[in-house]
C-alpha positions in Angstrom: 0.0 0.0 0.0 1.5 3.3 -1.0 1.7 6.4 1.2 -1.2 8.2 -0.5 -3.6 5.3 0.1 -2.5 4.9 3.7 -3.2 8.6 4.3 -6.6 8.3 2.7 -7.4 5.4 5.0 -6.3 7.2 8.1 -8.4 10.2 7.1 -11.5 8.0 6.6 -11.1 6.6 10.0 -11.1 9.9 11.8 -14.0 10.4 14.1 -15.4 13.9 14.6 -16.2 14.8 18.2 -19.8 15.7 18.6 -20.6 19.0 20.4 -23.0 19.0 23.3 -25.2 21.6 24.8 -25.5 21.6 28.6 -29.0 21.8 30.0 -28.9 22.1 33.8 -31.7 20.9 36.0 -33.2 23.9 37.6 -34.6 22.0 40.5 -31.4 19.9 41.1 -28.3 22.1 40.7 -25.9 19.2 41.6 -27.1 17.1 38.7 -26.1 17.8 35.1 -27.1 16.8 31.6 -25.8 17.3 28.1 -27.7 17.2 24.8 -26.1 16.2 21.5 -28.3 17.6 18.8 -26.5 15.7 16.0 -27.7 12.4 17.5 -30.8 13.6 19.4 -29.0 12.1 22.4 -29.0 13.2 26.1 -26.5 12.1 28.7 -27.3 12.9 32.3 -25.4 12.7 35.6 -27.9 12.5 38.4 -26.4 12.9 41.9 -27.4 10.8 44.9 -25.4 9.4 47.8 -27.7 6.6 49.0 -30.3 6.2 46.2 -33.0 6.9 48.9 -33.9 10.1 50.7 -31.0 11.2 52.8 -30.9 14.1 55.3 -27.7 15.5 56.8 -25.3 14.6 54.0 -24.1 18.2 53.5 -24.1 19.2 57.2 -21.7 18.6 60.0 -24.0 16.0 61.6 -22.3 12.7 62.5 -25.5 10.8 61.8 -27.2 10.8 58.4 -30.9 10.1 58.2 -31.9 7.5 55.6 -35.5 6.9 54.6 -35.2 3.4 53.4 -38.6 3.2 51.7 -38.4 6.6 49.8 -36.3 7.0 46.7 -34.2 10.1 46.3 -36.2 12.3 44.0 -33.1 14.0 42.5 -32.3 10.9 40.5 -35.7 9.2 40.4 -37.8 12.0 39.1 -36.0 12.6 35.8 -35.5 9.0 34.7 -39.0 8.0 33.6 -38.3 8.9 30.0 -34.7 7.5 29.9 -33.8 4.6 27.6 -31.0 3.5 30.0 -30.5 4.1 33.7 -27.2 3.1 35.3 -27.3 3.0 39.1 -24.8 2.2 41.9 -24.1 3.1 45.5 -21.9 1.6 48.2 -19.2 3.3 50.2 -21.5 6.0 51.7 -23.1 3.2 53.8 -20.0 2.9 55.9 -20.8 6.2 57.7 -23.1 6.4 60.8 -26.7 6.1 59.6 -30.1 6.6 61.2 -32.7 4.4 59.6 -36.4 5.4 59.0 -39.3 3.5 57.4 -42.8 4.9 56.9 -41.5 8.1 58.5 -40.6 6.3 61.8 -37.2 5.7 63.3 -36.3 2.0 63.3 -32.6 1.9 64.3 -29.1 2.9 63.3 -25.8 1.8 62.1 -22.6 2.8 64.1 -24.5 5.9 65.3 -23.3 8.2 68.0 -26.6 8.3 69.8 -27.1 6.3 73.0 -30.0 4.1 73.9 -31.1 3.5 70.3 -31.9 0.3 68.5 -28.8 -0.8 66.5 -29.3 -2.2 63.0 -26.4 -3.4 60.8 -25.4 -1.4 57.8 -26.0 -4.4 55.5 -29.7 -4.4 56.4 -30.1 -0.8 55.3 -28.1 -1.4 52.2 -30.3 -4.3 51.1 -33.5 -2.3 51.7 -32.1 0.6 49.7 -31.6 -1.4 46.6 -34.9 -3.1 47.1 -36.6 0.3 47.1 -34.7 1.5 44.1 -35.5 -1.5 42.0 -39.2 -1.4 43.2 -39.4 2.1 41.8 -38.6 0.9 38.3 -40.8 -2.2 38.6 -43.8 -0.3 39.7 -43.4 2.6 37.3 -46.1 2.7 34.5 -44.1 5.2 32.4 -40.5 3.8 32.5 -39.9 1.5 29.5 -36.1 1.6 29.5 -33.3 -0.7 30.7 -32.1 -0.7 34.3 -28.3 -1.4 34.7 -26.8 -2.1 38.1 -23.0 -1.3 38.2 -21.6 -3.4 41.1 -19.5 -1.8 43.9 -15.8 -1.1 43.4 -13.1 -2.0 45.9 -10.8 0.4 47.5 -7.0 0.0 47.6 -5.7 1.9 50.6 -2.2 0.9 51.7 -0.3 2.1 54.7 2.6 4.5 54.6 5.4 3.6 57.0 6.1 7.2 58.1 2.7 8.5 59.3 0.4 5.6 58.8 -1.8 7.3 56.2 -3.3 5.3 53.4 -2.2 5.6 49.8 -2.4 3.9 46.5 0.9 4.6 44.8 1.1 1.4 42.7 1.5 1.9 39.0 0.7 -1.6 37.9 -2.0 -4.2 38.7 -1.5 -6.6 41.6 -0.1 -10.0 40.9 -2.4 -12.9 41.7 -0.8 -13.6 45.0 -1.2 -9.9 46.0 -4.9 -9.7 45.7 -6.7 -9.7 49.0 -10.4 -10.3 49.7 -12.1 -7.3 51.2 -14.9 -9.0 53.3 -16.9 -5.7 53.6 -16.9 -5.1 49.9 -18.0 -8.6 49.1 -20.9 -8.4 51.5 -22.0 -5.3 49.7 -21.5 -7.0 46.4 -23.5 -10.1 47.3 -26.4 -8.0 48.6 -26.4 -6.0 45.3 -26.5 -9.1 43.2 -29.1 -10.9 45.3 -31.5 -7.9 45.1 -30.7 -7.4 41.4 -31.5 -11.0 40.6 -34.8 -10.9 42.5 -35.8 -7.7 40.7 -34.7 -9.1 37.3 -36.9 -12.2 37.8 -39.9 -10.0 38.5 -39.0 -7.7 35.7 -39.0 -10.5 33.1 -42.6 -11.4 34.0 -43.8 -7.9 33.2 -41.6 -7.3 30.1 -39.0 -5.0 31.7 -35.2 -5.3 31.2 -32.6 -5.4 34.0 -28.9 -5.9 33.2 -25.8 -6.3 35.4 -22.6 -4.5 34.9 -20.4 -6.7 37.1 -17.0 -5.1 37.6 -16.2 -5.8 41.3 -13.9 -8.8 40.9 -12.2 -7.3 37.8 -11.3 -4.1 39.7 -9.9 -5.9 42.7 -6.4 -6.3 41.2 -6.3 -2.7 39.9 -4.8 -0.3 42.5 -3.2 1.6 39.6 -6.4 3.4 38.6 -7.0 5.7 41.5 -6.1 9.5 41.8 -4.2 8.9 45.1 -2.5 12.3 46.0 -2.9 13.7 42.5 -6.6 14.5 42.3 -6.0 18.2 41.4 -4.9 20.3 38.5 -1.2 20.8 37.9 -1.2 24.5 39.0 -2.2 23.5 42.5 1.0 22.8 44.4 -0.3 20.9 47.4 -1.0 17.3 48.3 -4.6 16.3 48.8 -5.7 13.4 50.9 -5.1 10.0 49.3 -8.1 9.1 47.1 -7.9 5.4 46.7 -11.7 5.0 46.3 -12.5 6.9 43.1 -11.3 6.0 39.6 -9.9 8.3 37.0 -6.9 6.9 35.2 -7.1 5.3 31.8 -7.2 1.5 31.8 -9.4 0.0 34.5 -12.6 2.0 34.0 -12.3 1.8 30.2 -13.5 -1.8 30.7 -16.7 -0.5 32.3 -17.5 1.4 29.0 -16.7 -1.7 26.9 -19.1 -3.8 29.0 -21.8 -1.1 28.9 -21.5 -0.9 25.1 -22.0 -4.7 24.9 -25.1 -4.5 27.0 -26.5 -1.7 24.7 -25.6 -3.6 21.5 -27.4 -6.7 22.7 -30.6 -4.7 23.2 -30.4 -3.2 19.7 -29.7 -6.6 18.1 -26.1 -5.8 17.0 -23.4 -8.4 16.8 -21.4 -8.6 20.0 -17.7 -9.0 19.4 
């Protein structure tokens, strides 16, 4: 192949980046959405910490109030017309929590209040996902696909000098380095159990639930976290070590690949 033909082929493979128009939610300023007019496509980021109604998240209160049977309207209200809804939640449930059902206090998890009924965090976690899935199952208007993205592990490691956690590794763990995080796997099992129960019910009424299962695949990937570097280059200071969120190329690219496969299956495309 001569140089001219090679250049022509490279040119034909170029992909033009689509331009989006941001359309903020007036009622929910933390959430965002972008409209791509060339494709008549809207992408939305709907903010929620616990999927259900939560009070005290933005305050200095040690105890957050969770209403286990009430979905958080910030994400639940806009999704009725969506074709795909991707949901997840997890690490926020390790904080002290006060549980409510039908408006009444039923107990707490690692709360600071004395003389209250103690409930484990896993009980609240299970009920939260049951409430979220129930919202989709009972909705008369929602006709789209519900996708559960399973919880991701953290990779905090100790520093010898001050005992802080970090995630400085630049390569994946070897097989003998991967450790089971019992807490994460409890969350994971609850997610999958509640998802499968909802999926069985959804199939009976013609609704589609899909699982984006990435927990085990992310366990050996400590190289994908921001660590101390979650800031722009101009900021010359060290932040806390962020070994929970994901930002670096590689690990989370797989999430997009799996999501595309799920979407292609729905549209009847060949899955490669």
